C-alpha positions as CSV (number, residue, x, y, z in Angstrom):
1,M,0.0,0.0,0.0
2,N,1.2,3.5,-0.7
3,G,0.6,6.5,1.6
4,A,-2.9,7.0,0.2
5,G,-4.0,3.4,1.1
6,V,-3.9,2.2,-2.6
7,S,-1.9,-0.8,-3.7
8,P,0.7,0.0,-6.3
9,R,0.0,-1.4,-9.7
10,N,2.0,-1.8,-13.0
11,E,1.0,-0.6,-16.4
12,D,-1.2,-3.6,-16.9
13,D,-3.1,-2.8,-13.7
14,Q,-1.6,-5.8,-11.9
15,Q,-0.8,-5.5,-8.3
16,L,3.0,-5.1,-7.7
17,P,4.7,-7.0,-4.9
18,Q,4.9,-5.3,-1.5
19,G,7.6,-2.7,-1.3
20,V,7.8,-2.3,-5.1
21,Y,6.6,1.1,-6.5
22,R,6.4,2.6,-9.9
23,V,8.9,5.4,-10.4
24,P,9.2,7.4,-13.6
25,L,12.3,6.3,-15.5
26,H,14.0,9.7,-15.4
27,H,13.7,9.7,-11.6
28,A,15.2,6.2,-11.4
29,I,18.1,7.2,-13.7
30,R,18.8,10.4,-11.7
31,S,18.8,8.5,-8.5
32,F,21.1,5.7,-9.8
33,R,23.5,8.4,-11.2
34,G,23.7,9.9,-7.7
35,Y,24.4,6.5,-6.2
36,L,27.2,5.9,-8.7
37,A,28.7,9.3,-8.1
38,T,28.8,8.6,-4.4
39,L,30.5,5.3,-4.9
40,I,33.1,6.8,-7.3
41,K,33.7,9.7,-5.0
42,F,34.3,7.7,-1.8
43,R,35.2,4.2,-2.8
44,H,36.5,2.0,-5.6
45,C,34.7,-1.3,-6.3
46,N,36.5,-4.3,-7.8
47,L,34.7,-6.8,-9.9
48,G,34.6,-9.3,-7.1
49,G,32.0,-7.1,-5.3
50,T,34.1,-6.1,-2.3
51,M,34.7,-2.5,-1.5
52,Q,38.0,-0.8,-0.9
53,T,38.7,2.8,0.0
54,A,40.7,4.8,-2.5
55,A,43.7,4.9,-0.1
56,S,43.8,1.1,0.3
57,F,43.3,0.1,-3.4
58,G,46.1,-1.8,-5.0
59,L,46.4,-4.1,-8.0
60,Q,46.6,-7.7,-6.7
61,Q,46.4,-10.2,-9.5
62,I,47.5,-10.5,-13.1
63,G,44.7,-11.9,-15.3
64,Q,46.5,-12.0,-18.7
65,I,49.9,-11.3,-20.2
66,S,50.3,-10.5,-23.9
67,V,53.3,-11.7,-25.8
68,T,53.9,-10.3,-29.3
69,V,54.7,-13.0,-31.9
70,H,55.2,-12.9,-35.6
71,E,53.8,-16.3,-36.6
72,V,50.9,-17.4,-34.5
73,E,51.0,-21.1,-35.7
74,K,54.7,-21.4,-35.0
75,A,54.3,-19.8,-31.6
76,V,51.4,-22.1,-30.7
77,A,53.5,-25.2,-31.6
78,F,56.4,-23.9,-29.5
79,Y,54.4,-22.9,-26.4
80,R,52.1,-26.0,-26.5
81,D,54.6,-28.7,-27.7
82,S,58.0,-27.5,-26.6
83,L,57.0,-25.8,-23.4
84,G,54.1,-28.1,-22.6
85,M,51.7,-25.2,-21.7
86,R,48.0,-25.9,-21.7
87,F,46.4,-24.5,-24.9
88,L,43.0,-22.8,-24.3
89,F,41.8,-21.5,-27.6
90,Q,42.7,-19.6,-30.8
91,V,41.0,-16.9,-32.8
92,P,42.4,-15.0,-35.8
93,K,45.8,-13.4,-35.0
94,M,45.7,-14.6,-31.4
95,A,46.1,-17.8,-29.3
96,F,45.6,-18.3,-25.6
97,F,47.2,-20.6,-23.0
98,D,46.8,-21.2,-19.3
99,C,49.8,-20.7,-17.1
100,G,48.9,-21.5,-13.5
101,G,45.7,-19.5,-13.7
102,V,47.1,-16.6,-15.6
103,R,46.1,-16.4,-19.2
104,L,48.9,-16.0,-21.7
105,M,47.9,-14.3,-25.0
106,L,50.1,-14.8,-28.1
107,S,49.2,-12.2,-30.7
108,L,50.4,-10.5,-33.8
109,P,51.2,-6.8,-33.3
110,E,48.2,-4.7,-34.1
111,T,50.4,-1.7,-35.1
112,S,54.1,-1.0,-35.4
113,E,53.9,0.5,-31.9
114,F,53.4,-3.0,-30.4
115,D,55.9,-4.8,-32.6
116,H,58.7,-5.3,-30.1
117,P,59.9,-8.0,-27.8
118,G,57.9,-8.1,-24.5
119,S,59.0,-8.2,-20.9
120,V,61.0,-11.3,-19.8
121,L,58.6,-14.0,-18.5
122,Y,60.0,-16.1,-15.7
123,Y,58.5,-19.5,-15.4
124,K,58.8,-20.9,-11.9
125,V,59.8,-24.6,-11.8
126,P,60.5,-26.8,-8.8
127,N,63.7,-28.4,-10.3
128,I,65.5,-26.2,-12.8
129,R,67.9,-28.9,-13.9
130,E,65.0,-31.3,-14.7
131,A,63.1,-28.6,-16.5
132,F,66.2,-27.6,-18.5
133,G,66.7,-31.2,-19.5
134,S,63.1,-31.8,-20.5
135,L,62.8,-28.6,-22.5
136,S,66.2,-29.1,-24.2
137,A,65.0,-32.6,-25.3
138,R,62.0,-30.9,-26.9
139,G,64.2,-28.6,-28.9
140,V,64.3,-25.5,-26.8
141,Q,67.6,-23.8,-27.3
142,F,68.9,-22.1,-24.1
143,I,71.1,-19.0,-24.1
144,D,72.9,-20.3,-21.0
145,E,73.0,-23.1,-18.5
146,P,71.1,-23.0,-15.2
147,H,73.1,-20.8,-12.9
148,L,73.0,-19.4,-9.4
149,V,71.7,-15.8,-9.4
150,A,71.4,-15.0,-5.8
151,P,72.0,-16.8,-2.5
152,M,69.2,-15.9,-0.2
153,P,68.9,-16.6,3.6
154,D,66.6,-19.7,3.2
155,H,67.0,-20.6,-0.5
156,D,69.2,-20.1,-3.6
157,L,67.7,-18.4,-6.7
158,W,68.6,-20.2,-10.0
159,M,67.8,-19.1,-13.5
160,T,68.4,-19.9,-17.2
161,F,67.2,-18.1,-20.3
162,F,65.9,-19.0,-23.8
163,H,64.0,-17.4,-26.7
164,D,60.7,-18.3,-28.3
165,P,60.4,-18.3,-32.2
166,S,59.7,-14.6,-32.2
167,K,62.9,-13.8,-30.2
168,N,61.1,-13.0,-27.0
169,T,63.4,-13.7,-24.0
170,L,61.9,-16.3,-21.6
171,A,63.4,-17.8,-18.4
172,L,63.1,-20.6,-16.0
173,M,63.5,-19.8,-12.3
174,S,63.8,-22.0,-9.3
175,E,64.0,-21.2,-5.6
176,V,66.0,-24.1,-4.2
177,P,65.6,-24.5,-0.4
178,R,68.9,-24.4,1.5
179,E,69.9,-27.4,3.5
180,P,69.8,-26.6,7.3
181,S,73.3,-26.2,8.6
182,S,74.5,-28.8,11.0
183,V,76.3,-26.3,13.2
């Protein structure tokens, strides 16, 4: 019932559920715009539906990485067959892989501005020597041998580098736990 004691009805003269009232569309839009303006002014909303204040907002997860390639079919074969990555799907000029929950997009450059090697992607492996041997057996040509990059307090950081068919530099990395000292 509304304030006049009359049940609200829709355009077809059917009774609306309790608590639902007809509002002219321009009023609803104006009200929604005000609500959005308040949200934008005071808070940022991520797609997960949780709210963060502007001061606490920070990027937390990579959803997709793009790698520029010059021959999509050749790149698909390399990433799928040589590197053993899980192929997701392919569309004209692009192919997609899953890399531990992060989508990897291989694509032709849209313009000359995007026609350059990308950032170095470091693939984390539990045993760098085994990964090096497996990938070498599949035809991956490494630039160097696995080598110690940094001794850390609780592990040693090892790396080795290689190229994909489009000359993008890629790497394997392994954080090898240190043996407890017997002192």
